[in-house]
FINURO-24549 format. One record per atom (N, C-alpha, C, O): x, y, z. Coordinates in steps of 0.1 Angstrom, whole numbers, plus 5000, padded with zeros to 4 digits. Each point is the difference from the previous one (the first is absolute). Layout:
N
XYZ
...
END
This chain:
302
241125421479
500850035012
501450014995
500549924992
500250185013
501450024997
500949965012
499650025012
501549924984
500949975011
501350074997
500550024989
500150035022
501350084999
501149914995
500249895005
500450154984
501249934995
499649874993
500949924998
497850064999
499649874993
498950024990
499550114999
500149784995
498950014990
498749975007
500049945011
499050114983
498649975006
499749864997
500649934991
498450025016
499549864997
499449994986
500249894994
499250225001
499549994986
501149984990
499949934990
501250155012
501149984991
500649865000
500349944990
499950015022
500549875002
499149894993
500449914993
498350115008
499049914994
500150014985
499949904993
500150235002
500150014985
501249944994
500049944990
501150085017
501349944995
499949855001
500549934991
498950025019
499949855001
499149944989
500249904994
498750185003
499149964989
500750004987
499949914992
500950195006
500850014988
501049894998
500149944989
500550025022
500949895000
499349874996
500549924992
498350065014
499249884997
499650004986
500049894993
499650225002
499550014986
501249974990
499849934990
501450125014
501149964992
500449855000
500349944990
499550015022
500349855001
499049924992
500349904994
498450155006
499049934993
500350014985
499849904993
500650225002
500450014986
501149914996
500049944990
501050055019
501249914998
499549854999
500549934992
498650045017
499549865001
499249974987
500149894994
499150215002
499249984987
500949994988
499749924991
501450155009
501049994989
500649865000
500249944990
500250025023
500649865001
499049904995
500449904993
498350115012
499049914996
499849994985
499849904994
500250224999
499950014986
501149924993
499849934991
501550105014
501149934994
499949855002
500349924991
499250045021
499949865003
499049934991
500249894994
498650185004
499049954991
500549994985
499749904993
501150205003
500549994987
501049884998
499949934990
501050055020
500949895000
499349875001
500349904993
498650105015
499249875001
499349974987
499949884996
499650224997
499449984987
501049954990
499649914993
501650145007
501049954991
500449865003
500249914991
499950065023
500349865004
498949904996
500349894995
498550165006
498949914996
500049974985
499749894996
500650224997
500149984985
501149904996
499849914992
501350105015
501149914997
499649855005
500349914993
499050085018
499649875005
499049944990
500149884997
498950204999
499049954990
500749964987
499649894995
501450185001
500749964988
500849875002
500049914991
500650085021
500749875003
499149895001
500349894994
498550135012
499049895001
499649964986
499849884998
499950224994
499649974986
501049924993
499749904992
501650135010
501149934993
500149865005
500249914992
499750075021
500149875006
498849914995
500249894997
498650175003
498849934995
500249964986
499749884996
500950214995
500249964986
501149894999
499849914992
501250105017
501149904999
499449865005
500349904994
498950105017
499449885005
499149944989
499949884998
499350214996
499149954990
500749944988
499649904995
501550175001
500949944989
500649875004
500049904992
500550095021
500549875004
499049895000
500249894997
498650155007
498949915001
499649954985
499849884998
500250224993
499749964986
501049914994
499749904993
501650135010
501149924995
499949865006
500149904993
499750095020
499949875007
498849924994
500249884997
498750195001
498849924995
500349954986
499649894996
501150204996
500349964986
501049885000
499949924990
501050075020
500949895000
499549875006
500549894998
498350125009
499449875005
499549934987
499250054992
501149825007
499649924988
498549994999
499349995010
500250014978
498649984997
499849884992
498949954999
502149994995
499949884992
501149905006
501150035003
498449844998
500949905005
500149884990
499149984992
502049955009
500149884991
498949905003
499649985011
500049944978
499149895002
500949885006
500949964993
498750005019
500849895006
499149885002
499050005007
501349904985
499149885000
499949945014
501049995007
497849984997
499749935013
499750105011
499649965011
500450174986
499750105010
499150124994
500150034988
499150025021
499250124996
500250115010
500149975012
500050154983
500350125009
499050114998
499450024990
500450055021
499250125000
500650105009
500449975011
499850164984
500850105008
499250135000
499250034991
501150055020
499450135000
500950095008
500549965011
499850164984
500850105007
499150125002
499550064991
500349985022
499250125004
501050105005
500549995012
499850124981
501050095004
499450105011
498850025001
502150035008
499750095010
500850134998
501249994997
498150125004
500750134999
500750045013
500750105001
499049825010
500650035013
501449945002
500950075003
499249804994
501249935001
500149894990
499249915000
501850104991
500149904989
501249915003
500850025009
499549894981
501249925001
499849854997
500949925002
497950054993
499749864996
500649964986
500050094991
500449795008
500449944987
499749855000
500249945010
499450014978
499949864999
500349954985
499950084991
500449805008
500349954987
499949845000
500249945010
499450014978
500049854998
500849984987
499650064990
501449865011
500950004988
500649864999
500349935010
499950024977
500749884998
501550015001
500550114998
500149785005
501549995000
500549954987
499249964991
502150045007
500649954988
499649854999
499849954989
500149985022
499549875001
498550015000
499450045010
499949934978
498650034999
499149925009
498850035001
501749875006
499249935009
500050065014
499449965010
501350164991
500050075013
499550144997
500250064990
499149995020
499550145000
500150065014
499949935010
500250204990
500150075013
498850105003
499450054990
500349975022
499050105004
500650095011
500649955010
499450184988
500550095009
498850105004
499350054992
500649975021
499150105005
500750085011
500649945009
499550194989
500850085010
499350135003
499250054993
501250005019
499550135004
501150075008
500549955009
499850184986
501150075007
499450125008
498850034999
502150025010
499550115009
500150134993
500950085003
498149954988
500050134994
500650004986
500649914996
499250204997
500450024986
501549994999
500549954990
500350115019
501450004999
500649865000
500849964991
498949975020
500449865001
499549924988
500749914995
498150125001
499449934988
500850014988
500249904992
500450225006
500850024988
501249915000
500449944990
500350065022
501249915001
499649854998
500749934992
498350035015
499649864999
499549964986
500349904995
499050194999
499549984986
501149984990
499949914992
501150175010
501249994991
500649865001
500449944990
499850025023
500649875002
499149894995
500549904993
498250115009
499149894996
499949994984
500049894995
500050234999
500050004985
501249934995
500049924990
501250125016
501249944995
500049855003
500549924992
499050045020
500049865004
499149914991
500549904995
498350155002
499149924992
500450014986
499749914992
501150195004
500550014986
501249924996
500149954989
500850035021
501349944995
500849925010
500849914996
499050115017
501049935009
499549875006
499449924993
500850075020
499849875007
498649934998
500049884997
499050215003
498749944999
499849934986
499349894999
501350164991
499849954987
500849864999
499749924991
501350075017
500849874999
499449905010
500549895000
498450145007
499449905008
500649985013
499849895006
501050205000
500649985013
498849995011
498950054998
501549885013
499049995010
499650145005
500850095000
497949935005
499550135004
500950065011
500250125000
500349805009
500850075011
501350054995
500550105005
500049844984
501250064994
499750134992
500850095001
498149914993
499550124993
499850115010
500450124997
499049855015
499850105010
501350065005
500250125003
500849794999
501450045004
500650104990
500550105003
499349864984
500650094989
499350135000
500650114999
498149895003
499250135000
500450095012
500250124998
500049825013
500450085012
501450064998
500250115004
500749814990
501350064998
500050124990
500750095002
498449904989
499950124990
499450125007
500350114996
498849875013
499350115007
500750055012
499950125003
501049805003
500550035013
500750145001
499850075010
501049964980
500850125001
499150134999
500550115004
498349884991
499250114998
498950025010
499250105000
500749815010
498950005009
500350095013
501250005004
497850065001
500050075013
499449915010
499349904996
500950125017
499349915010
498550004999
499449905004
500050204990
498550004999
499549934988
498849974999
502150004991
499549934988
499749855002
500949935006
498050034990
499649865001
499249954988
499450084993
500749795004
499249954989
499549865003
500849925006
498050054992
499449875001
500149934987
499650054990
500849825010
500149934987
499649855002
500449945009
498850014981
499849864999
500549964986
499550064990
501449855009
500549954987
499949855000
500549935009
498950014981
499949864999
500549954986
499850074990
500749815010
500549944988
499249874998
500249915009
499050074981
499249884998
500649924989
500250054989
499949825013
500549904990
498849924996
499549925008
500250094979
498849934995
500249854998
499149934997
502250035004
500349864998
499449925012
499649884998
500550175014
499549935011
499050095009
499649965011
500250164984
499150105007
500450035014
499250025009
502149994992
500650045013
500150164999
500550054991
499150015020
500250155001
501050025011
499749975012
501450094985
501050045010
499850155001
499950074991
500249985022
499650145002
500750065012
500549925009
499650214991
500450085012
499050115002
499450054991
500449985022
499150115003
500750095010
500349955011
499950174986
500750105009
499050115003
499550074991
500349955022
499150115004
498649975000
499649895004
499550204992
498649995002
499249974987
498750035000
501949934990
499249954988
499249885004
500649905006
498150094991
499249895004
500049894990
499850034988
500449855016
500049884991
499149895006
500449955011
498550024983
499149905005
499949894989
499950024988
500149855017
499849894992
498849925004
499849975012
499449994979
498849925003
500249864993
500149994988
499949915020
500049864996
498649964995
499150005008
500849974979
498649974995
499449885006
498849995003
502049915000
499549875006
499450025013
498949955003
501750135006
499650025014
499250135002
499250015009
501050094981
499450135002
500750095010
499650115002
501549835004
500750085010
500850124994
500649984989
499450135017
500750124996
501150025011
499750015011
501650004984
501050035010
500950114994
500250014988
500450065021
500950114996
501449944998
500549925008
500250124981
501349964997
501050105007
499850124997
501149845011
500850095008
501449945001
500249895005
500850194990
501449965002
500750075012
501249995001
497950085007
500550065012
501250094998
501049995008
499050104983
501150094997
499450145000
498950034995
501850075011
499550145001
500250064986
500549944991
499050195008
500150074987
501450024996
500950015008
499250014978
501350044995
500350145005
499250095000
502149935004
500450135005
501449995006
500749904998
499750215008
501350015006
500249885010
499149995009
501949944990
500349895009
499249874997
499949915009
499450084979
499249894997
500949874999
501150004995
498349895010
500749874999
499149914993
498949965005
501550004983
499249914992
500049865006
500949965007
498049964991
500049865005
501049924994
500550024989
499949875018
501149914995
499549914989
500849954992
497950035007
499449924989
498650054997
499450075008
500149884981
498650034996
499049905006
500449895002
498450165000
498949905004
499549934987
500250054989
499149845014
499549924988
498649965002
499549975012
499750034977
498649955001
499749934986
500350064990
499149825011
499649934988
498550034997
499149995009
500650064979
498750044996
499349894993
500649924993
498050075010
499249904994
498950064991
499850125002
499649814989
498950054992
498950085009
499649945010
500150184985
499050085006
500450075013
499250065007
502049924998
500550085011
500150144995
500150044989
499750055021
500050154997
501050075009
500249965012
500350154983
500950095007
499450145000
499650054989
500450025022
499650145000
501250085006
500449975012
500250124980
501150085005
499550155000
499450044990
500950035020
499650145001
501050085008
500649955009
499550184988
500950095007
499350055013
498849985002
502050085007
499550055013
498950104998
499250035010
500750044979
498950104997
498749945002
499050075003
500849804994
498749935001
499749985015
498950045004
502049915004
499649985014
500050135008
499550005011
501250104984
500050135007
498950094995
499950125005
499249844986
498850084996
499250025012
499849915008
499750224994
499450035012
498550044998
499650054990
499649925020
498650045001
499950155003
501050065005
497950014993
499950145005
500350025014
500450115004
499549785004
500350015015
501549985003
500450015011
500449964978
501449985002
500449865003
501249975002
497949934997
500449865002
500649944988
499450014989
501749925012
500749944988
499249874996
499449935008
500750044979
499349884995
500649885006
499249915004
502150074996
500649905007
500149864993
499349984990
501649945015
500349874994
498849915001
499749924991
499650085021
498949915002
498950024989
499449914995
500350225002
498950034990
500549964986
499249954992
502150065005
500549964987
499849854999
499549954989
500849975021
499949865000
498549964999
499749914992
499450165015
498649974999
499450034986
499249924995
501350194999
499450034987
500549904990
499449974990
501849975012
500549894992
499149885001
499649944990
500150025022
499249885003
498650024995
499449904996
500050225005
498650024996
499950034985
498850024995
502350004998
499950034986
499649894991
499949895005
499950144982
499649894991
501049895000
501250025001
498349864998
500949885000
500749984987
501149935000
498550124989
500749994987
500150144994
499150095002
501949934991
500250124992
500950105008
499650065010
501649974984
500950095007
499550144999
500350085009
499149964980
499550144999
498950025010
499950115006
499249794995
498950025009
500550015015
499550085007
501549844996
500550015014
500750135002
499950065011
500949984979
500750135002
499050125002
500150085009
498849924983
499050105001
499350005013
499650105006
500149774999
499449995013
500850065011
499550075009
501849904992
500950055010
500050155000
499950065010
500350004978
500150144999
498750075004
500050105006
498949834990
498750065003
499850005016
499550105005
500949805002
499949995014
500950115006
499650075010
501649964985
500950105005
499350144998
500050085009
499549944979
499450134997
498750035008
499850115004
499549784998
498850015008
500350045015
499350085006
501849864999
500450035014
500550145001
499750075010
501049984980
500650145001
499050104995
500350125001
498549844994
499050094996
500550114991
499650125001
501249844989
500450094990
501150105004
500450094992
500249895019
501150095004
501249984991
500349894996
500550225002
501349984993
500949915006
500350015012
500349894981
500949915006
501250075006
500550104993
500049875019
501150075006
501449944994
501050075002
498949824991
501249944994
499549944987
498849964998
502150024992
499749924988
499549875004
500449945011
498650004981
499549875003
500249914988
499650044989
501149855013
500249904989
499549875004
500249955011
499149984979
499449875003
500349914988
499850044989
500849845014
500349904990
499449875004
500349955011
498850004980
499349875003
500549904990
499950034988
500549855016
500549904991
499349875003
499749975012
500049964978
499349875001
500749894991
500250034989
500049855017
500549894992
498949954992
498949975006
501250004981
498949954992
499749865003
500849925006
498050044991
499549865002
500949904994
500549915007
499750104980
500749894992
501450044999
500350084991
500649875017
501450034998
500749874999
499749905006
501350104985
500949884998
501350035007
500850084995
499549855015
501350025007
501149934992
500049884998
500950204998
501049954991
501149945008
500350045011
500349864983
501249945007
501150105001
500250084990
500649915020
501150095002
501149974989
500249884997
500350234998
501149984990
501349985007
501049984993
END
């Protein structure tokens, strides 16, 4: 049909179809460019992820290498330790070391909020155990204050660290200690069989941290035992997502072998692994078991 002074319906339709085809071609070209850019972005992202994985793996290897594997022989005490690394979240460190005064020794168990905080904390801990306040036998709360001062300028509000530090004097078997954050510290009195948690009621090391005004104190007797572990143990999860928790740690302590630090350590770890059914730990797991030996001679104070 022809219209005077205008185009036919067929012409209008053909022109509209041509316009739509052109729009489709332009959209296809845009889509092709988008896919190309997306492919390049994915390649860059994969490369970045690979680099981060390598860096985290390297940090994990370095951290594992720095965790002590040999400890001094300390008369009157027996130790058993285990470090289970996590590729998800790392940051644990522990050490058992003698002081310049050979009748004193220290135990440190710590857990930081990830590899970055771990590097800061690890540097301070290595320096501390190597040469400063801890070597001179300062009270644990003083050591904690010193540690926080060294960390404070480098911390962000998100950075946190859990620390248990104890100083044991073999002359009278007094253990002075501080506990900051969620490091677990359990003491079992051999005479009564009672297990109680050691707590100095202080939050984790971090921005705005306030160290306690004094250290807590505990006198150890023959065959008393201590179980120290990082939060990775109580935060181990079942396939259903349930955390292992403090109650189960205490129960595994109570139901474990009555003698032998290695046997008790293995029992606790076995219970944790059985609960999690082989799942990858979401945090590093550190366990330190200490037992006072049967025959100890309490030395007179000098």
